[in-house]
N, C-alpha and C positions, 0 to 999 in steps of 0.2 A: 504493500500500500504506500509506504514511504517512497519507494522507487517511482511509483506511478505519479505521486504528488510532485516529486522532483522533476519528472519528465514534463508535467503540465506547466510547472513554473518556468522551466527552460523554454518550452514551446511558446508560452505567453510572452516572455521577454524577447524572444527572437522575432515574433510577429510585431511587437512594438518597435524594435530596431528597424525592421524592414519597412515599416510605415513612416516612421519619423526621422530616420537617419538622412534620407535624401532631402527632406525639408530643412533639417538643421544645417546640412552642407550648403544648401541654397542660400540660407540666411547668412551664414559665415562669409561666403564668397561675395555676397552683395556689398560687403565692406572692404573688399580687397583693393589695394591701391595699384596693384599690377594688372596689366591687361591679360595676364595668363589665366587660363580657365582651369588649370590644374595645380598651380603653386600659389599658396597664400604668402605674400611678401610683406604685408603691412596693413594697418587699419586706416581707412579713409571714409569720409562722408561724401566724397565727390560724386559718386553715382547717384546718391539721393538728392544732392543739390541740383544735378542735371535734370532729374525728374521733376523737382519742384518748379524749375524754371521752364518746363516744357508745357506749352499751352495745350497740345494734343492730349497729354496725360490728364490734365485738369478737366478738359472737355469730356473725355471718355469717362472719368470718374463721376462727373456730374450726370452724364447720361445713365450710368449704372445705378446711381442713387435714385433719381426721380422715376425711372422705369420700375425699379424694385418697390418703391413706395406705393405707386399706383397699383402694381400687381398684388402686393400683399393685402392692401385694403379691400380691393374687389374680391380677391380669392377668399379671404377670411370671412367676409360678410356672407357671400353666397355659400361657401362651404359650411358655415355654421347653420344657416337657415335650412340647407338641404339635410344636414345631419339631424337637426331637430325635427324636421317634418317626417323623415323616414323612421326614426327611432320612436318618436312619441305618438305619431298618428298611424304608422304602419299602413300606408295606402296600398291599394291593389298593385301587385307587381313590385313590392318593396324589395324583395329578395333579388329580383332581376336588376333593379336600379342600383342596389348596393354592389352587385357584381360588376355592373358597367362602370362604376366609379373607380374600380381597380384597373381598368383597361389602360388608361393613359400612363399609369405607373409601371405596368408590366411591359408594355410595348417599348422596344428600344427607342431612345430619344432621336436617333438619326432617322428612323422610320417616320416618326411623328413630324420631324422638321421637313423632310422631303415631301410628305403628304400635304402639309400646310402650304408649302411653296407651290406645289402643283395646283392645289385648290385656289390659291390666290390668282394664279395665272389663268386658270380656266374661267373663273368668275369675272376676271378683269379688275381685280383689286390691286392698285399700285402699292408697291412696298413702301412702308413708312414706319415711324416709331409705333404707330397703332398696331400694325401687323406683328411687330415684335411683342408688344404687350399681350395681344390675343394669344400668341403662341405660348407665352409664359403662363398665362391664366389657365390655359387648357390643362396644364400639369398641376398647377398650384391649387386649384379648386379641389381635386381629389385628395391632395395632401392635407389640406386644411380639414376637409370632410372626415378623413380617417382619424385625425388627432382629436377633433371635437366629438366624434362618434364614440371613441373609446371612453371619453368622460361621461357620455350619456348612457352607456350600457348599465343596466341596473338602476336607472334613474327613478326616483320616487316622485310621482306626480302630486303627492300630497302637499308639497310645498306650494305649488301653484294653486291647488284647490283651496288651501288655507287662505292664500292671498285673495282669491275671488270671493271666498266666504266673508272676508273683511271689507269687501266693497270694491276691490280692484277688478277692472275688466281684463280680458284675455291679454291685450297688448301690454297693459301696465304690469300684469303679473309676469309676463315674459321679460320685460325690460328691468323691472325692479327686483325680481326674485331669481329667475333663471339665469340671466346674463351674469350677475355677480357670482353665482355659484359655478358658472362655466368659465369664469375669467382666467384661471390658470391654464386651461386648455386653449382658450382663445389667444392668450399671450404666447403660449408655446407654438401655436400654429402661425402666429404673426412673425415670430422670429425665424421659424423654419422656412416659410414661404419667401420672406425677404432675402435671407441668405442664399436660398436656391436661385432666385431670380438674379440677384447680384452676381453670383458666380457663373451663371449659365453662359455657355459658349455656342453649343451646337444650334439650338433654335434661334438664337440671336443672329448667328452668322448666316443662316439660310433665309431668315425673314426680314432682315434689315435693308434699308435703302442704301445706296452708294453714299459713302461719306459719314454714315452714322455708326460710330464706334462706342462700345462699352469697354471697360478695362480688359476683360478676357479677349475680346475681339482685337483690340489694339495690340495686346501682347502677341497674339497669333500673327497679326499683320507684320509686326516688327521682326518676328522670328522667320517668317517666310521670305521677307525681302532682304534682310541683312544677316540672318543667321544668329547664332548665340552671341551674347555680349553681357558684360557686367551690369549694364543698365537694365537688361532683361531680368537678371537676378534681383535687382533692387525692386523692379516693378512687381515681379512675382512675390517677393517678400511683402510688399505693400498689400497685395490682394489677399495673401494668407493672413496677414496681420489684422486686416479689417474683418475678415471672416471670424477669426479667433476672438476679436473684440466683441462682436455681436453675440457670439456663443457665450462668452463670459457674462455679458449683460443679461442674457437670457437665464443663465444659471443663478445669478444673483437675484433677479426679479422673481423667479419661480422658487427660490430657496433650495435649489438642488445642490 
């Protein structure tokens, strides 16, 4: 038994090393003063200074943020309402609807992205930031739905019934009783959908208009045109850092 426990611990740490070692190396070399991609010769902030003074980086960052904000607001509102309706009212075909909500998560993202692009072309919808947002929402609504639904499983309707007994109508009971009780799940869904949209590359790349870049797309554009550089390391570190920041905020807010 002890040998098996030791094996599990070793396996666990090897997995952690495999996941995080490349990220740690990326962060370390983003501060490298040499142009070498393999030898760390000294510490410098020059790569980050170059990023800060780059208008394209700031524009891409701005696009990533405002798109993610719109996406998470719409996705969480619709996902919460759908989860509430299906779990609490159990409409006809609820099982089928519940299964259909899993489809966008199960299907490979590249398939969804290409399908969206073909749909836009056939219907004649020009690519714009709106087409990017629609593509993100198509995935984020099911994500928000699943998170909120998990909170609703085993939900006791007596809370709402008690509120209505005290004079609240159905909408007031939902807003003043149900929403506060669902708040941890709603906040979790908000952070998850925001970070996913902020980090997304594939759907953004296929559904964006020419000249519209988010940070992941800008990173890919630089890699494909100029190849690997230390500025790319710095930009990648920035993307990872922002994602970790939002994850940390989520954990603090939810008390995890």
